[in-house]
C-alpha positions in Angstrom: -10.4 9.6 -31.0 -12.6 6.8 -29.7 -14.1 7.3 -26.3 -16.2 5.3 -23.9 -18.8 6.4 -21.3 -18.1 4.7 -18.0 -19.3 5.0 -14.4 -16.3 5.9 -12.3 -15.8 6.2 -8.6 -13.8 9.1 -7.1 -12.7 8.5 -3.5 -11.8 11.4 -1.1 -11.0 11.7 2.5 -13.1 13.9 4.7 -13.1 15.1 8.3 -16.6 15.0 9.9 -17.7 17.1 12.8 -18.5 15.5 16.1 -22.2 15.5 15.2 -21.7 14.1 11.7 -19.4 11.3 13.0 -22.1 10.3 15.6 -24.8 10.3 12.9 -22.7 8.3 10.5 -21.7 5.8 13.2 -25.4 5.2 14.0 -26.1 4.7 10.3 -23.3 2.2 10.0 -24.7 0.2 13.0 -28.2 0.3 11.6 -27.1 -0.8 8.1 -25.2 -3.7 9.6 -28.2 -4.7 11.8 -30.7 -4.6 8.9 -28.4 -6.6 6.7 -27.9 -9.3 9.3 -31.6 -9.5 10.2 -32.6 -9.8 6.5 -29.9 -12.4 6.0 -31.1 -14.4 9.0 -34.7 -14.2 7.6 -33.6 -15.5 4.2 -31.6 -18.4 5.7 -34.5 -19.3 8.0 -37.0 -19.3 5.2 -34.9 -21.5 3.0 -33.8 -24.0 5.7 -37.3 -24.3 7.1 -39.6 -24.0 4.1 -37.3 -24.1 1.1 -38.7 -20.6 0.3 -36.8 -17.8 -1.4 -37.2 -14.4 0.1 -37.2 -11.5 -2.4 -36.1 -7.9 -2.1 -39.7 -6.8 -1.8 -40.2 -9.2 1.1 -37.2 -7.9 3.0 -38.3 -4.3 2.3 -41.7 -5.1 3.9 -39.9 -6.6 6.8 -37.9 -3.4 7.3 -41.1 -1.4 7.4 -42.5 -3.8 10.1 -39.3 -3.6 12.1 -39.4 0.1 12.2 -42.8 0.0 13.8 -41.7 -2.2 16.7 -40.7 -0.7 20.0 -37.3 -2.5 20.2 -36.3 -1.5 16.7 -37.9 1.9 16.6 -34.4 3.5 16.5 -34.2 2.5 12.8 -36.4 5.5 12.1 -33.8 7.9 13.4 -31.4 7.4 10.5 -31.9 7.9 6.8 -34.0 5.1 5.2 -32.0 5.1 1.9 -28.8 3.3 3.3 -31.1 0.7 4.9 -32.8 0.0 1.6 -29.5 0.0 -0.2 -28.1 -2.7 2.1 -31.1 -4.9 1.3 -30.4 -4.4 -2.4 -26.8 -5.4 -1.8 -28.0 -8.5 0.0 -30.3 -9.4 -2.8 -27.4 -9.0 -5.3 -25.2 -11.2 -3.1 -27.7 -14.0 -3.2 -28.1 -13.6 -7.0 -24.3 -14.0 -7.4 -24.4 -17.0 -5.0 -27.2 -18.8 -6.9 -25.3 -18.1 -10.2 -22.2 -19.7 -8.8 -20.3 -16.4 -9.0 -19.7 -16.0 -5.3 -19.9 -17.7 -1.9 -23.0 -17.6 0.3 -23.4 -14.2 2.0 -22.0 -14.0 5.5 -23.2 -12.0 8.5 -21.4 -8.7 9.1 -19.2 -8.4 12.1 -19.1 -5.2 14.2 -15.3 -5.5 14.6 -14.2 -6.9 11.3 -16.7 -5.8 8.6 -16.3 -2.6 6.7 -18.3 0.2 8.1 -20.1 1.9 5.2 -23.4 3.3 4.0 -24.6 4.1 0.5 -26.7 7.1 -0.3 -28.6 7.5 -3.6 -29.6 10.8 -5.2 -32.7 11.3 -3.0 -30.6 11.2 0.2 -27.9 13.8 -0.4 -27.7 17.3 -1.7 -25.0 18.4 -4.2 -24.6 22.2 -4.8 -21.6 23.9 -6.2 -19.1 21.2 -5.1 -20.6 21.0 -1.5 -22.0 17.6 -0.4 -24.6 17.4 2.4 -26.1 14.0 3.5 -29.6 13.3 4.8 -30.1 14.0 8.5 -27.3 16.5 8.4 -27.4 20.3 8.2 -23.7 21.0 7.4 -21.8 19.8 4.3 -18.9 17.4 4.6 -15.4 18.8 4.9 -13.9 17.0 1.9 -10.3 17.1 1.0 -10.4 17.5 -2.8 -7.2 15.7 -3.8 -8.4 15.8 -7.4 -11.4 17.5 -9.1 -14.4 15.6 -10.4 -14.7 15.5 -14.2 -16.1 18.8 -15.6 -19.9 18.9 -15.7 -20.3 15.6 -13.8 -22.4 15.2 -10.6 -22.4 12.1 -8.3 -25.3 9.7 -8.7 -24.4 7.6 -5.7 -22.4 8.4 -2.5 -20.7 5.8 -0.3 -19.4 6.9 3.0 -17.0 4.6 4.9 -14.7 4.5 7.9 -11.7 2.2 7.9 -10.1 0.3 10.8 -7.6 3.1 11.2 -10.4 5.6 11.9 -10.1 7.5 8.6 -13.3 8.7 6.9 -13.8 8.4 3.2 -16.5 9.4 0.7 -16.7 7.7 -2.7 -18.6 9.5 -5.5 -19.9 7.5 -8.5 -20.1 9.7 -11.6 -20.7 9.1 -15.3 -17.8 10.3 -17.3 -16.1 9.9 -20.7 -12.8 8.1 -21.0 -10.8 8.5 -24.2 -9.1 5.4 -25.6 -5.3 5.3 -25.9 -3.9 5.6 -29.4 -3.5 2.1 -30.9 0.0 0.5 -30.7 1.5 -2.6 -32.2 3.1 -3.9 -28.9 1.8 -6.9 -27.1 3.3 -8.3 -23.9 3.1 -11.5 -21.9 3.3 -11.4 -18.1 4.7 -14.0 -15.6 4.0 -13.1 -12.0 6.3 -14.1 -9.2 7.7 -13.3 -5.8 11.3 -12.2 -6.3 10.2 -10.2 -9.4 6.6 -9.2 -9.1 6.1 -9.2 -12.9 8.5 -10.5 -15.7 7.7 -9.2 -19.2 8.1 -11.2 -22.4 10.5 -8.4 -23.4 12.9 -9.6 -20.7 12.2 -6.7 -18.3 11.7 -7.6 -14.6 9.6 -5.4 -12.3 11.0 -5.8 -8.8 8.6 -6.8 -6.0 8.4 -4.0 -3.5 7.4 -6.3 -0.7 5.5 -3.6 1.2 4.4 -5.9 4.0 8.0 -7.2 4.6 9.3 -3.7 4.8 6.9 -2.9 7.6 6.9 -6.3 9.2 9.1 -5.3 12.2 7.1 -2.2 12.9 3.8 -4.1 12.6 5.1 -6.8 14.9 6.0 -4.3 17.6 2.6 -2.7 17.3 0.8 -6.1 17.6 2.9 -7.1 20.6 2.0 -3.8 22.3 -1.7 -4.4 21.5 -1.7 -7.8 23.1 -0.1 -6.5 26.3 -3.0 -4.1 26.9 -6.0 -5.2 29.0 -9.2 -5.9 27.0 -11.7 -3.0 27.2 -9.2 -0.4 28.2 -8.5 2.9 26.5 -4.9 2.0 26.0 -5.9 -1.1 24.1 -8.0 1.0 21.8 -5.1 3.3 21.1 -2.8 0.4 20.5 -5.4 -1.1 18.1 -5.4 2.1 16.1 -1.6 2.0 15.8 -1.8 -1.6 14.4 -4.6 -0.5 12.0 -2.5 2.5 10.8 0.5 0.4 10.0 -1.7 -2.0 8.0 -3.4 0.9 6.2 0.0 2.4 5.3 1.0 -1.0 3.8 -2.2 -1.3 1.8 -2.0 2.3 0.5 1.5 1.9 -0.8 0.8 -1.4 -2.4 -2.3 -0.1 -4.1 -0.4 3.0 -5.4 2.4 0.8 -6.8 -0.1 -1.5 -8.5 -2.0 1.4 -10.0 1.2 2.8 -11.5 2.3 -0.5 -12.9 -1.1 -1.5 -14.4 -1.5 2.0 -16.0 1.9 1.7 -17.6 1.3 -1.8 -19.0 -2.1 -0.7 -20.3 -0.8 2.4 -21.9 2.3 0.8 -23.6 0.6 -2.4 -25.0 -2.4 -3.1 -27.2 -2.8 -6.5 -25.5 -1.6 -7.9 -22.2 -1.5 -11.7 -21.7 -1.7 -13.1 -18.2 -2.1 -16.6 -16.7 -5.4 -17.5 -15.2 -4.0 -18.4 -11.8 -6.0 -19.9 -8.9 -4.5 -17.5 -6.3 -7.0 -18.6 -3.6 -5.8 -22.2 -4.0 -2.1 -21.1 -3.9 -2.7 -19.4 -0.6 -3.1 -22.9 0.9 0.7 -23.2 0.8 1.6 -22.1 4.3 5.2 -21.3 3.3 4.3 -18.9 0.6 0.8 -17.6 1.6 2.2 -14.4 3.3 4.4 -13.5 0.3 1.6 -14.2 -2.2 -0.8 -12.1 -0.3 1.7 -9.2 -0.2 2.3 -9.5 -4.0 -1.4 -9.1 -4.6 -1.5 -10.7 -8.1 -5.3 -10.8 -8.2 -5.5 -7.0 -7.6 -3.0 -6.4 -10.4 -5.1 -8.5 -12.7 -8.3 -6.7 -11.7 -6.8 -3.3 -12.4 -5.5 -4.5 -15.8 -9.0 -5.8 -16.8 -11.0 -2.6 -16.0 -8.3 -0.2 -17.4 -8.1 -2.2 -20.6 -11.9 -1.9 -21.0 -11.7 1.8 -20.3 -8.8 2.6 -22.7 -9.5 0.3 -25.6 -6.9 -2.3 -24.8 -7.3 -6.1 -24.3 -6.5 -8.6 -21.6 -6.1 -12.2 -22.5 -5.9 -15.1 -20.0 -4.4 -18.5 -20.7 -5.2 -21.6 -18.8 -3.4 -22.0 -15.5 -2.4 -25.6 -16.4 -0.5 -24.4 -19.5 3.2 -25.5 -18.8 4.6 -22.0 -19.5 7.7 -22.5 -17.3 8.7 -26.0 -18.5 8.2 -25.3 -22.2 11.2 -24.2 -24.3 10.2 -20.9 -26.0 12.7 -21.7 -28.9 11.7 -25.3 -29.8 8.5 -25.9 -27.8 10.0 -29.0 -26.1 8.5 -29.6 -22.6 10.8 -30.8 -19.9 9.5 -33.3 -17.3 10.6 -31.5 -14.1 11.9 -28.0 -13.3 12.2 -27.4 -9.6 11.5 -23.9 -8.2 15.1 -23.4 -7.2 16.3 -23.7 -10.8 16.3 -20.2 -12.1 18.2 -20.8 -15.4 18.1 -23.9 -17.5 19.4 -25.2 -20.9 17.1 -27.0 -23.3 18.3 -29.9 -25.4 18.2 -27.6 -28.5 20.9 -25.5 -26.9 18.8 -22.5 -25.9 19.6 -21.1 -22.4 16.6 -19.7 -20.6 15.9 -17.5 -17.7 13.0 -19.3 -16.0 10.7 -16.3 -15.7 11.5 -14.7 -19.0 10.9 -18.0 -20.8 7.6 -18.4 -19.0 6.5 -14.8 -20.1 7.4 -15.5 -23.7 5.4 -18.7 -23.7 2.4 -16.9 -22.0 2.5 -14.4 -24.8 2.7 -17.0 -27.5 -0.3 -18.9 -26.0 -2.2 -15.7 -25.7 -1.7 -14.9 -29.4 -3.0 -18.4 -30.1 -6.1 -17.7 -28.0 -6.7 -14.5 -30.0 -6.2 -16.4 -33.3 -8.2 -19.5 -32.8 -8.6 -20.4 -29.1 -6.8 -23.6 -29.5 -5.0 -25.3 -26.6 -5.6 -22.6 -24.0 -8.6 -20.7 -22.9 -9.7 -17.8 -20.6 -12.0 -18.9 -17.8 -13.4 -15.6 -16.5 -16.3 -13.8 -18.0 -14.7 -10.3 -17.6 -11.9 -11.3 -20.0 -13.9 -11.1 -23.2 -11.5 -11.3 -26.1 -11.7 -9.1 -29.2 -9.1 -10.6 -31.5 -9.7 -8.0 -34.2 -7.8 -5.5 -32.1 -4.6 -7.4 -32.1 -1.9 -6.4 -34.5 -1.1 -8.7 -37.4 
């Protein structure tokens, strides 16, 4: 059986002691400060002198900052997370200059993710017990699933979410076995009433996790806004809002993982539309529902799981008229309003709007695999391997 060696992250919840929580909170604050100072230095150098600041330059700046009286507290935390945040900033600028991402932004104390990354020199791993630098006791990790046999973490990322939960993510190198080859291929049409419609005619109902908790979330948000700023009651109310949001995100992620795993396991190739979801969020009437559906996250999961398990994901151009094209005779109708869910072509074929679109997406994807004519993928991660497709 074919197998692939991949780097895979395993995320666990842990419960720090009071001392560990204080040390990690200081580390998070220092990481954020160093990132913002290095970003400000890069922006100032470019705006003033049109000079690019390298990672080595920011590393030298960090050494100088530690020697000053006002920033001497940076020496009290592990140096590894501070160096790692400089590397992350350097990578962010690399992505920006390569037109793969937006310009890096400053980290906010209230809104940015609180996290710190430790490499092998800054933690100790012995017999399944993890101890971080500057700490004497190992972390109390809840092992919801074991690490792969014989694997040890190469990088540790510790984080705290807005709901006050602590997590540790362990990056390990492991072997993933490919699924057995199958002949099935499927086209997907994403939507709001049905999250995914398959070219086979099956419709996966949209669970609408945010809508199910909308009333509970609204009550918690109203209670938060009634509390005076800076009070302990406001902090407790903020945590209630964060916990509701965390519950929504956890359930949505769990549902998408199960769906993407099923689609990857059952099909040799999955064909999707290369939608501009960010642009679609500009529709104020549908933005909330589109965000709740999380189409981009589903696609991301499909891409990396296909790479792991020997499957293929093919993207067709977002401007391909999959909805307005008759899957029987390939005639394209001029208009097809969103409210029209079933329509009849001049050739006599009666179509369900979503099923017809999924069938056309599949046909276009097979054309991509054969010759690339008419439609095309636009993202680098979707590298096609047509030889894997069944004949």
